Backbone bond lengths (Angstrom), bond angles and torsions (degrees), N, CA, C in turn:
res aa  C-N    CA-C-N  psi(-1)  N-CA   C-N-CA  omega(-1)  CA-C   N-CA-C  phi
1 X - - - 1.331 - - 1.506 129.04 -
2 X 1.446 122.14 135.76 1.496 113.54 -172.91 1.510 107.39 -73.09
3 X 1.318 126.02 157.61 1.352 129.43 171.51 1.444 117.82 -59.16
4 X 1.257 121.09 142.52 1.385 124.08 -176.07 1.514 111.62 -67.20
5 X 1.319 122.34 151.99 1.565 122.16 175.13 1.571 112.18 -47.57
6 X 1.364 112.73 -47.66 1.484 116.82 -178.39 1.437 111.65 -56.55
7 X 1.410 118.07 -40.02 1.384 122.69 175.91 1.537 117.12 -64.37
8 X 1.340 112.09 -39.25 1.484 114.43 175.46 1.520 111.84 -70.10
9 X 1.385 117.46 -34.28 1.417 117.36 -174.47 1.575 104.84 -77.22
10 X 1.342 122.14 -23.30 1.572 120.44 175.44 1.485 107.41 -77.03
11 X 1.356 119.25 -30.24 1.366 119.72 -171.70 1.700 104.56 -75.64
12 X 1.273 114.09 -36.36 1.395 116.87 -179.01 1.603 113.02 -68.12
13 X 1.448 111.01 -40.50 1.380 117.75 173.37 1.444 117.12 -52.31
14 X 1.465 108.53 -46.01 1.537 118.81 -175.89 1.497 104.11 -66.45
15 X 1.334 119.49 -38.38 1.391 117.68 -173.40 1.550 114.07 -71.31
16 X 1.316 111.31 -33.35 1.589 118.91 170.30 1.478 109.26 -61.31
17 X 1.304 113.28 -49.24 1.508 116.53 -173.46 1.686 113.11 -63.31
18 X 1.295 105.71 -34.71 1.525 110.84 178.68 1.533 110.20 -77.20
19 X 1.388 118.55 -29.20 1.491 121.35 170.47 1.449 112.85 -65.75
20 X 1.287 115.78 -45.26 1.574 118.37 177.12 1.448 110.40 -58.67
21 X 1.267 118.87 -46.73 1.364 122.89 -170.62 1.589 107.32 -68.60
22 X 1.327 119.40 -39.22 1.364 127.40 -177.09 1.546 114.98 -73.66
23 X 1.342 118.18 -16.70 1.331 124.08 -176.21 1.594 123.00 -123.82
24 X 1.342 110.63 -26.85 1.419 120.50 -167.96 1.470 115.86 -118.89
25 X 1.308 120.97 -13.78 1.457 118.09 176.20 1.549 107.80 -80.50
26 X 1.349 118.85 165.04 1.451 122.76 -166.48 1.597 116.01 -46.09
27 X 1.324 114.35 -59.09 1.507 117.14 178.03 1.575 112.95 -54.92
28 X 1.240 109.24 -44.69 1.604 115.97 -174.02 1.556 109.37 -68.54
29 X 1.360 119.79 -40.18 1.416 122.60 -177.65 1.587 107.13 -70.22
30 X 1.320 117.90 -31.67 1.454 123.07 -179.92 1.629 107.84 -64.98
31 X 1.351 109.44 -45.81 1.471 115.85 172.57 1.532 116.89 -56.64
32 X 1.365 106.13 -44.20 1.501 114.82 -175.22 1.682 110.58 -65.76
33 X 1.237 112.60 -34.18 1.501 117.04 -179.44 1.385 115.47 -75.01
34 X 1.266 116.43 -12.53 1.449 118.55 172.60 1.583 116.73 -50.11
35 X 1.498 104.60 -37.15 1.500 118.15 172.09 1.535 114.72 -54.18
36 X 1.310 117.61 -25.59 1.486 122.94 -176.47 1.560 110.82 -81.27
37 X 1.223 118.23 -12.45 1.471 118.00 178.90 1.499 107.45 -83.95
38 X 1.323 111.91 95.45 1.444 123.32 -174.86 1.496 117.16 157.27
39 X 1.274 123.98 -129.01 1.345 128.81 174.42 1.483 115.00 -62.50
40 X 1.249 117.57 -22.81 1.561 119.83 -175.99 1.601 105.58 -65.69
41 X 1.333 119.98 -29.48 1.419 119.41 -176.78 1.482 106.83 -73.57
42 X 1.264 126.83 -10.89 1.381 130.74 176.12 1.644 109.46 -97.87
43 X 1.324 115.49 -38.56 1.418 124.03 178.79 1.538 111.32 -69.85
44 X 1.190 120.89 -34.73 1.509 126.74 -177.64 1.468 113.40 -58.01
45 X 1.432 121.48 -51.16 1.401 116.88 177.46 1.508 115.75 -66.54
46 X 1.388 116.89 -29.92 1.529 125.13 178.92 1.539 103.74 -62.34
47 X 1.378 115.58 -49.38 1.414 119.11 -177.17 1.556 116.42 -60.70
48 X 1.404 111.37 -42.64 1.400 113.62 174.83 1.486 115.01 -63.84
49 X 1.367 116.77 -31.06 1.528 117.99 172.42 1.549 112.44 -70.99
50 X 1.315 112.21 -30.42 1.483 114.19 -177.37 1.565 116.45 -87.79
51 X 1.351 113.55 -10.70 1.524 120.83 -178.52 1.543 113.56 -57.69
52 X 1.333 119.80 -42.08 1.538 120.93 176.55 1.490 109.21 -62.92
53 X 1.381 120.89 -37.09 1.488 122.96 178.75 1.568 105.84 -62.62
54 X 1.287 116.28 -45.86 1.454 120.04 179.30 1.511 112.32 -56.78
55 X 1.232 117.40 -45.83 1.577 123.73 179.01 1.513 108.84 -61.72
56 X 1.397 119.30 -42.54 1.342 119.97 -179.72 1.393 114.93 -63.10
57 X 1.450 112.52 -43.25 1.551 113.78 -178.13 1.557 105.13 -71.42
58 X 1.209 125.22 -37.92 1.366 119.33 -178.48 1.610 116.18 -66.15
59 X 1.385 115.47 -30.34 1.383 121.67 167.46 1.527 116.75 -66.27
60 X 1.392 115.87 -32.65 1.416 118.39 167.64 1.457 116.54 -71.24
61 X 1.209 114.71 -32.97 1.491 119.05 173.69 1.414 113.54 -63.85
62 X 1.368 122.67 -46.54 1.385 131.24 177.95 1.476 106.47 -60.99
63 X 1.429 122.51 -43.96 1.418 117.45 -179.32 1.458 114.31 -68.33
64 X 1.347 114.51 -33.27 1.503 117.74 175.74 1.478 113.95 -62.33
65 X 1.316 120.32 -40.30 1.350 123.28 177.24 1.437 111.72 -69.67
66 X 1.259 124.45 -33.17 1.575 128.05 176.79 1.565 111.81 -64.90
67 X 1.411 113.84 -35.72 1.529 113.07 -179.62 1.532 112.25 -101.55
68 X 1.321 112.68 18.93 1.497 116.19 167.33 1.471 117.05 103.85
69 X 1.380 119.05 -2.95 1.493 117.95 -175.01 1.510 102.63 -97.44
70 X 1.189 118.00 73.57 1.540 122.31 -173.85 1.541 106.44 -69.61
71 X 1.343 120.89 -43.30 1.475 121.21 -175.14 1.561 107.22 -62.10
72 X 1.396 118.28 -47.54 1.320 121.93 -174.76 1.521 109.84 -65.38
73 X 1.307 115.58 -39.14 1.559 123.64 173.59 1.520 112.01 -59.50
74 X 1.344 116.34 -39.14 1.493 116.26 -179.53 1.536 107.36 -75.17
75 X 1.359 116.60 -37.92 1.516 119.65 179.90 1.467 113.27 -62.11
76 X 1.353 114.61 -38.85 1.476 124.29 173.17 1.507 116.36 -57.84
77 X 1.426 107.99 -51.43 1.452 114.73 -178.25 1.443 113.29 -63.32
78 X 1.381 115.38 -31.50 1.462 120.27 -177.81 1.564 114.40 -70.24
79 X 1.244 116.10 -18.25 1.577 124.88 -173.77 1.574 100.98 -61.96
80 X 1.256 112.30 132.48 1.433 124.55 173.54 1.546 111.81 -88.68
81 X 1.287 120.27 112.57 1.418 124.11 175.91 1.495 116.55 -99.07
82 X 1.222 112.78 -52.73 1.456 120.11 179.71 1.497 115.51 -79.53
83 X 1.304 113.70 145.37 1.388 117.28 172.92 1.561 120.92 -68.53
84 X 1.376 118.28 138.72 1.386 120.76 -171.03 1.611 105.90 -84.26
85 X 1.285 117.40 119.41 1.495 121.42 -175.32 1.453 109.71 -80.72
86 X 1.343 118.02 165.56 1.410 119.95 179.33 1.517 113.51 -68.51
87 X 1.411 111.94 -29.93 1.563 115.93 177.19 1.423 105.72 -67.31
88 X 1.341 118.68 -48.95 1.560 117.53 -177.92 1.565 111.75 -60.33
89 X 1.313 116.62 -37.87 1.495 118.09 177.42 1.371 109.69 -60.99
90 X 1.308 120.47 -43.40 1.467 122.43 -176.36 1.633 109.98 -65.86
91 X 1.328 114.17 -42.67 1.511 115.49 175.85 1.519 113.19 -60.85
92 X 1.397 112.24 -41.89 1.425 118.15 -177.21 1.483 108.42 -62.36
93 X 1.334 123.64 -42.11 1.460 128.47 -173.53 1.524 102.63 -72.17
94 X 1.215 123.27 -37.73 1.398 124.07 -178.41 1.556 117.19 -70.22
95 X 1.431 109.26 -38.57 1.459 114.74 167.57 1.561 116.49 -55.95
96 X 1.397 111.73 -42.36 1.502 119.87 178.22 1.460 110.90 -64.16
97 X 1.338 120.12 -39.91 1.443 119.43 -175.67 1.451 111.77 -87.63
98 X 1.309 118.08 -45.18 1.390 117.23 -169.65 1.563 115.33 -86.96
99 X 1.318 116.38 -29.63 1.565 120.64 -172.77 1.543 103.88 -107.39
100 X 1.264 120.82 -29.29 1.479 117.78 -178.13 1.485 112.79 -110.77
101 X 1.361 113.33 8.79 1.488 125.90 176.71 1.477 113.48 42.49
102 X 1.368 113.84 48.91 1.516 117.93 176.57 1.407 117.37 69.50
103 X 1.303 119.32 15.27 1.502 119.33 177.27 1.417 112.29 -71.73
104 X 1.380 122.44 137.19 1.348 121.97 -177.00 1.528 117.27 -58.23
105 X 1.326 117.39 139.01 1.453 120.87 -177.16 1.478 114.05 -85.56
106 X 1.347 121.93 129.51 1.390 126.78 170.52 1.530 107.31 -78.92
107 X 1.254 121.73 160.34 1.484 130.13 174.75 1.584 106.67 -49.61
108 X 1.316 119.30 -49.65 1.303 126.87 176.87 1.496 115.46 -59.58
109 X 1.388 116.65 -46.55 1.474 116.64 174.24 1.568 114.36 -66.73
110 X 1.279 116.42 -33.26 1.480 116.13 170.87 1.417 115.14 -61.36
111 X 1.452 118.71 -38.83 1.377 120.20 179.95 1.433 115.94 -67.83
112 X 1.351 117.04 -34.86 1.403 124.39 172.17 1.523 115.50 -63.42
113 X 1.425 113.10 -32.08 1.511 114.78 178.17 1.451 109.89 -74.81
114 X 1.403 113.51 -40.00 1.406 121.08 179.98 1.556 112.87 -58.19
115 X 1.301 114.59 -39.16 1.376 123.66 -179.02 1.645 109.35 -70.98
116 X 1.235 110.46 -30.98 1.511 115.13 175.78 1.471 114.62 -65.84
117 X 1.353 115.79 -52.00 1.416 123.48 171.78 1.528 114.32 -64.67
118 X 1.379 124.44 -26.80 1.311 120.80 174.97 1.581 113.63 -72.45
119 X 1.219 113.28 -31.62 1.512 124.07 173.44 1.498 104.47 -57.38
120 X 1.328 117.69 -53.18 1.500 121.24 -177.57 1.445 113.08 -56.99
121 X 1.339 119.64 -36.63 1.429 128.76 173.63 1.524 109.43 -64.54
122 X 1.297 120.16 -41.12 1.432 121.48 177.29 1.537 112.34 -64.48
123 X 1.276 117.18 -37.73 1.396 123.66 179.56 1.514 103.89 -69.23
124 X 1.201 129.58 -34.68 1.448 126.62 177.07 1.435 107.48 -68.35
125 X 1.173 126.19 -39.12 1.606 130.95 175.13 1.539 107.84 -58.60
126 X 1.390 113.66 -45.80 1.531 118.69 179.53 1.452 112.92 -63.23
127 X 1.368 112.80 -32.95 1.490 119.69 -177.24 1.550 105.81 -69.37
128 X 1.392 114.16 -52.14 1.442 119.41 178.15 1.486 112.35 -52.74
129 X 1.253 118.95 -42.48 1.550 124.86 -178.02 1.642 104.19 -61.80
130 X 1.341 115.59 -47.90 1.415 118.67 178.33 1.579 115.72 -57.32
131 X 1.392 114.55 -36.76 1.431 124.15 178.50 1.511 107.83 -66.08
132 X 1.412 120.31 -48.74 1.344 127.90 -173.92 1.623 108.44 -68.40
133 X 1.317 112.77 -38.01 1.539 118.03 174.91 1.469 111.60 -64.33
134 X 1.379 116.78 -50.03 1.517 119.59 173.06 1.439 116.19 -54.70
135 X 1.421 117.44 -45.28 1.420 119.14 -176.47 1.469 111.00 -66.29
136 X 1.265 124.39 -37.47 1.548 128.55 179.31 1.497 105.68 -70.07
137 X 1.302 124.70 -38.55 1.444 121.53 -177.03 1.561 110.71 -76.09
138 X 1.308 118.86 -40.70 1.551 124.54 174.45 1.556 112.99 -58.87
139 X 1.323 112.19 -47.48 1.498 118.04 -167.68 1.499 107.69 -95.54
140 X 1.297 125.08 -38.45 1.521 121.34 -174.89 1.506 109.71 -116.47
141 X 1.423 118.72 4.04 1.380 113.63 176.47 1.540 119.05 70.03
142 X 1.187 117.43 18.86 1.541 120.88 -175.84 1.569 111.18 -148.94
143 X 1.370 118.23 158.99 1.429 118.45 -174.66 1.608 108.81 -82.29
144 X 1.299 109.87 131.08 1.447 116.99 175.11 1.433 113.55 -124.72
145 X 1.349 124.42 87.26 1.376 122.95 -164.82 1.575 111.78 -78.06
146 X 1.410 118.29 -5.28 1.357 118.80 -178.38 1.547 108.86 -167.84
147 X 1.349 117.28 179.11 1.518 123.38 -167.63 1.520 106.91 -73.93
148 X 1.265 119.56 -18.37 1.447 118.09 -179.38 1.552 109.96 -79.37
149 X 1.271 121.05 -29.45 1.577 122.49 177.92 1.564 103.60 -95.67
150 X 1.224 132.20 -8.52 1.311 132.60 173.48 1.516 111.58 -85.28
151 X 1.238 112.59 -36.31 1.543 123.48 -171.44 1.456 104.89 -52.81
152 X 1.425 121.77 -62.74 1.516 120.30 -177.55 1.458 116.10 -56.59
153 X 1.358 117.87 -33.00 1.485 113.62 174.18 1.419 116.45 -70.64
154 X 1.222 121.70 -38.58 1.539 126.09 176.56 1.548 106.45 -66.88
155 X 1.234 119.65 -45.28 1.520 126.57 -177.98 1.543 106.96 -56.16
156 X 1.426 113.91 -51.13 1.390 117.69 179.62 1.414 112.71 -60.79
157 X 1.310 124.03 -42.73 1.434 127.75 -173.20 1.528 108.51 -72.82
158 X 1.269 122.18 -39.51 1.540 126.45 173.26 1.439 111.08 -64.39
159 X 1.350 118.77 -46.04 1.466 123.77 -174.45 1.599 103.96 -69.84
160 X 1.258 122.19 -43.13 1.504 121.17 -179.97 1.490 109.84 -64.64
161 X 1.335 114.56 -53.96 1.512 119.45 177.69 1.553 113.08 -47.86
162 X 1.399 115.30 -50.90 1.444 120.56 178.32 1.532 114.69 -58.74
163 X 1.359 113.72 -42.02 1.430 113.01 -178.74 1.498 113.04 -74.66
164 X 1.387 117.87 -32.12 1.529 117.79 177.47 1.507 108.52 -64.05
165 X 1.343 115.82 -40.99 1.474 120.87 -176.24 1.444 113.73 -62.84
166 X 1.441 114.75 -37.21 1.460 117.25 -172.57 1.568 107.37 -100.87
167 X 1.393 120.88 12.22 1.468 119.68 177.76 1.652 110.99 -62.06
168 X 1.260 118.65 133.09 1.518 120.29 -177.21 1.404 113.38 -59.64
169 X 1.239 122.29 -28.93 1.414 126.40 -169.38 1.547 112.35 -96.99
170 X 1.293 112.43 5.61 1.612 116.45 -175.47 1.401 114.99 103.63
171 X 1.312 116.62 164.45 1.473 120.25 -165.80 1.603 103.26 -78.45
172 X 1.352 121.55 -37.87 1.403 123.46 -177.77 1.576 111.22 -54.35
173 X 1.334 118.28 -51.08 1.452 123.88 -175.13 1.514 101.80 -75.42
174 X 1.327 124.33 -32.01 1.445 124.76 172.61 1.484 114.98 -55.71
175 X 1.248 114.58 -45.40 1.369 123.26 -176.70 1.564 109.18 -63.37
176 X 1.296 111.75 -46.25 1.583 117.55 177.01 1.478 107.25 -63.41
177 X 1.237 118.38 -46.18 1.557 120.77 -172.80 1.482 110.21 -68.45
178 X 1.228 125.68 -39.11 1.471 130.73 178.11 1.554 114.57 -76.81
179 X 1.395 106.50 -21.13 1.495 112.43 176.52 1.475 106.44 -75.99
180 X 1.257 123.54 -21.36 1.487 122.08 175.80 1.425 113.88 -99.60
181 X 1.381 122.85 -32.29 1.380 133.63 -179.41 1.421 113.02 -114.98
182 X 1.312 122.56 86.05 1.483 122.18 -170.56 1.491 111.38 -59.79
183 X 1.346 113.51 159.82 1.496 119.37 -172.89 1.557 99.13 -91.29
184 X 1.454 106.04 141.68 1.557 116.70 177.50 1.490 106.49 -110.75
185 X 1.284 115.93 117.54 1.479 121.64 -176.09 1.441 111.41 -89.09
186 X 1.334 132.14 142.66 1.413 133.49 169.12 1.644 108.06 -56.00
187 X 1.239 114.17 148.30 1.459 121.68 -175.77 1.616 105.81 -64.63
188 X 1.274 122.04 -37.95 1.380 128.37 -177.80 1.539 112.81 -59.68
189 X 1.444 107.79 -37.15 1.609 117.23 176.03 1.482 110.33 -63.07
190 X 1.302 109.92 -47.68 1.562 115.22 -171.18 1.617 101.30 -68.26
191 X 1.409 116.73 -40.11 1.574 113.29 -176.62 1.564 105.85 -65.29
192 X 1.326 125.01 -43.91 1.394 128.17 -174.92 1.545 109.39 -63.88
193 X 1.300 117.80 -36.98 1.482 115.88 171.18 1.413 114.37 -62.44
194 X 1.353 119.08 -47.78 1.508 126.26 -179.05 1.547 106.88 -60.15
195 X 1.263 121.02 -42.27 1.535 119.58 -179.94 1.464 107.65 -62.62
196 X 1.344 118.96 -48.45 1.539 124.26 -178.57 1.504 104.97 -57.42
197 X 1.257 126.10 -52.05 1.488 128.29 177.87 1.321 113.49 -57.85
198 X 1.427 126.00 -38.42 1.316 129.02 -177.71 1.632 106.10 -71.19
199 X 1.411 114.40 -40.74 1.456 109.45 -177.79 1.508 108.54 -78.34
200 X 1.319 125.21 -14.86 1.446 125.18 171.79 1.602 111.52 -75.85
201 X 1.372 114.23 -30.67 1.458 115.52 179.32 1.489 106.87 -75.88
202 X 1.359 123.10 -30.27 1.428 122.89 -177.74 1.516 111.77 -67.33
203 X 1.412 112.27 -37.05 1.408 119.35 175.05 1.532 110.69 -63.43
204 X 1.300 114.39 -47.54 1.564 120.28 177.05 1.525 106.49 -56.38
205 X 1.239 121.85 -46.88 1.465 125.29 -174.61 1.577 106.80 -59.74
206 X 1.351 115.62 -41.67 1.632 120.72 -177.89 1.518 106.53 -61.71
207 X 1.341 121.44 -26.95 1.495 119.69 -174.77 1.508 104.98 -116.57
208 X 1.323 126.67 6.40 1.413 119.87 -175.73 1.507 115.21 -66.06
209 X 1.330 117.79 -15.97 1.407 123.77 178.09 1.583 112.86 -63.68
210 X 1.430 107.10 -23.02 1.612 109.55 177.06 1.490 109.58 -62.81
211 X 1.302 120.02 -32.60 1.476 122.85 172.11 1.462 114.39 -85.30
212 X 1.256 116.00 -46.04 1.495 120.00 -179.02 1.461 123.78 -62.09
213 X 1.352 106.67 -41.38 1.429 113.99 178.84 1.451 122.36 -58.62
214 X 1.327 117.32 -49.50 1.500 123.48 -178.46 1.437 107.87 -69.09
215 X 1.440 122.94 -28.88 1.474 128.97 -179.86 1.490 102.48 -61.77
216 X 1.394 113.52 -58.10 1.372 123.22 -169.44 1.504 109.64 -70.97
217 X 1.270 122.35 -28.61 1.479 122.44 170.38 1.545 111.41 -65.11
218 X 1.328 114.29 -45.62 1.382 117.86 -174.82 1.583 110.34 -66.17
219 X 1.268 116.05 -34.29 1.521 123.06 178.86 1.543 113.66 -83.37
220 X 1.227 120.72 2.17 1.463 128.82 -179.37 1.425 116.48 71.81
221 X 1.400 117.01 11.64 1.572 122.00 -175.77 1.529 108.82 -68.49
222 X 1.335 120.41 -45.54 1.394 119.61 179.80 1.508 109.70 -62.31
223 X 1.279 123.10 -34.77 1.516 128.18 -178.16 1.388 111.43 -63.81
224 X 1.489 113.67 -47.35 1.440 121.60 173.34 1.501 117.53 -57.68
225 X 1.362 115.00 -44.08 1.447 121.77 -176.57 1.530 108.49 -65.82
226 X 1.408 116.05 -46.69 1.521 119.69 179.69 1.605 110.13 -65.50
227 X 1.313 118.36 -31.87 1.373 117.64 -174.89 1.555 102.66 -77.01
228 X 1.290 129.69 -37.08 1.517 124.35 175.92 1.409 111.22 -73.30
229 X 1.348 120.22 -22.35 1.454 121.95 178.12 1.617 108.45 -70.82
230 X 1.408 114.49 -47.45 1.391 122.33 -174.21 1.677 105.23 -63.35
231 X 1.394 112.34 -39.72 1.415 118.53 -171.74 1.533 108.96 -70.19
232 X 1.292 117.64 -35.78 1.518 125.54 174.86 1.486 110.15 -64.24
233 X 1.329 113.91 -44.79 1.409 115.36 -168.43 1.714 103.53 -74.76
234 X 1.253 112.64 -34.80 1.512 116.71 177.58 1.476 114.81 -60.48
235 X 1.338 112.72 -25.84 1.496 111.85 -178.38 1.443 111.91 -70.18
236 X 1.315 118.50 -18.70 1.500 122.72 -176.46 1.594 118.07 72.09
237 X 1.360 110.15 -37.99 1.431 120.72 -173.74 1.469 109.57 -126.82
238 X 1.260 118.83 152.72 1.508 120.09 177.22 1.586 110.33 148.00
239 X 1.294 114.67 177.46 1.373 117.28 173.20 1.468 116.52 -61.59
240 X 1.396 118.57 159.84 1.390 121.68 170.27 1.469 114.48 -71.66
241 X 1.249 117.28 169.67 1.590 116.60 -176.61 1.437 113.31 -56.13
242 X 1.352 116.62 141.59 1.467 119.52 179.83 1.523 106.62 -87.40
243 X 1.424 108.53 -167.33 1.417 117.05 171.42 1.487 114.28 -87.41
244 X 1.314 126.98 114.51 1.350 130.11 178.97 1.525 113.09 -70.12
245 X 1.267 122.56 145.08 1.373 128.56 178.06 1.493 113.50 -60.98
246 X 1.231 112.71 -32.69 1.536 116.64 -178.88 1.582 111.92 -63.66
247 X 1.288 115.84 -29.92 1.494 115.37 178.31 1.524 111.65 -68.85
248 X 1.330 115.33 -35.35 1.412 121.97 174.52 1.481 116.68 -67.08
249 X 1.285 114.10 -41.15 1.618 124.27 173.14 1.443 109.61 -57.56
250 X 1.390 111.41 -47.68 1.514 112.15 178.31 1.411 119.54 -58.99
251 X 1.258 113.35 -28.95 1.639 121.36 179.95 1.508 112.11 -81.93
252 X 1.361 112.10 -24.66 1.553 115.87 -174.70 1.615 108.72 -62.90
253 X 1.313 115.96 -36.51 1.363 121.65 176.66 1.573 116.09 -59.65
254 X 1.590 108.14 -39.45 1.337 112.24 179.81 1.621 112.89 -70.91
255 X 1.324 112.01 -37.71 1.521 113.87 173.27 1.429 113.40 -65.22
256 X 1.353 118.53 -36.54 1.530 112.60 175.30 1.540 113.47 -71.70
257 X 1.260 112.90 -29.09 1.594 115.75 176.02 1.503 110.83 -69.21
258 X 1.345 117.69 -41.48 1.448 114.31 171.24 1.428 118.66 -63.41
259 X 1.340 117.12 -39.83 1.476 123.34 -179.36 1.471 111.52 -63.58
260 X 1.390 118.71 -38.23 1.368 119.12 178.20 1.521 112.25 -69.42
261 X 1.337 113.33 -41.26 1.451 117.28 175.48 1.444 116.08 -59.47
262 X 1.299 120.12 -42.22 1.456 121.95 173.25 1.530 116.08 -61.11
263 X 1.320 111.64 -41.69 1.528 122.75 -179.73 1.589 102.66 -60.24
264 X 1.281 118.45 -45.82 1.394 118.88 -178.88 1.580 113.45 -60.91
265 X 1.415 113.61 -39.58 1.400 120.26 -179.81 1.605 109.37 -67.92
266 X 1.295 116.35 -40.76 1.502 114.60 175.29 1.426 114.38 -66.42
267 X 1.344 121.40 -31.07 1.436 124.52 179.71 1.523 116.96 -74.68
268 X 1.311 111.22 -22.92 1.551 117.28 179.52 1.331 113.39 -84.78
């Protein structure tokens, strides 16, 4: 006798729970991110730069589907824009082995798995944005949703501290002097600090899953995403992957960051 549907469902849930425990709890995600010690440190900043292009293509694909060009929309959504990281490759391979039990992947199944890992990358970007926002709030007492809004704050702090330290009449008088006459930094210095902060943020993004994965595992988010993934793969037919809200959320911080930077320019 074949197993009852309830037994199959229970087996799938157990497999998903095991997968989440083996990959996304704290100790497991620390082991997982060992794969990022290498070329992922270079792939991460490239992917951060390519993420807006990925979002624009996904929006065009969605628009194409809405106006009836479903094949073109599916083709556009299937285009790979971002680089596949070593961490993503490992997760994809383990999904195929542990959850799909080595079944051959169709192009649609591979696209669904790619979409799953891209959502995880978007969550890593969101986590980095929250870290930048919290850092700006705690240190400078203001919202800094991204590197563009954090750079002037850090540049001002570094410039002021350096000028006070090097003041000829001592740091006490230097603090008083530069409290009245603000330090003016060369443009190249501000740019250099911004580049350094962007590189630091890309490294944080590479390892942001160490924070984000256990939180999502505890909240059941990873379990729900994997359940949806397996359900869509089991359908065998259907639309190509759609635009996940995580990608939009990841870009909201960029829009807020750009808006705050423009506002600062207009005020100055």
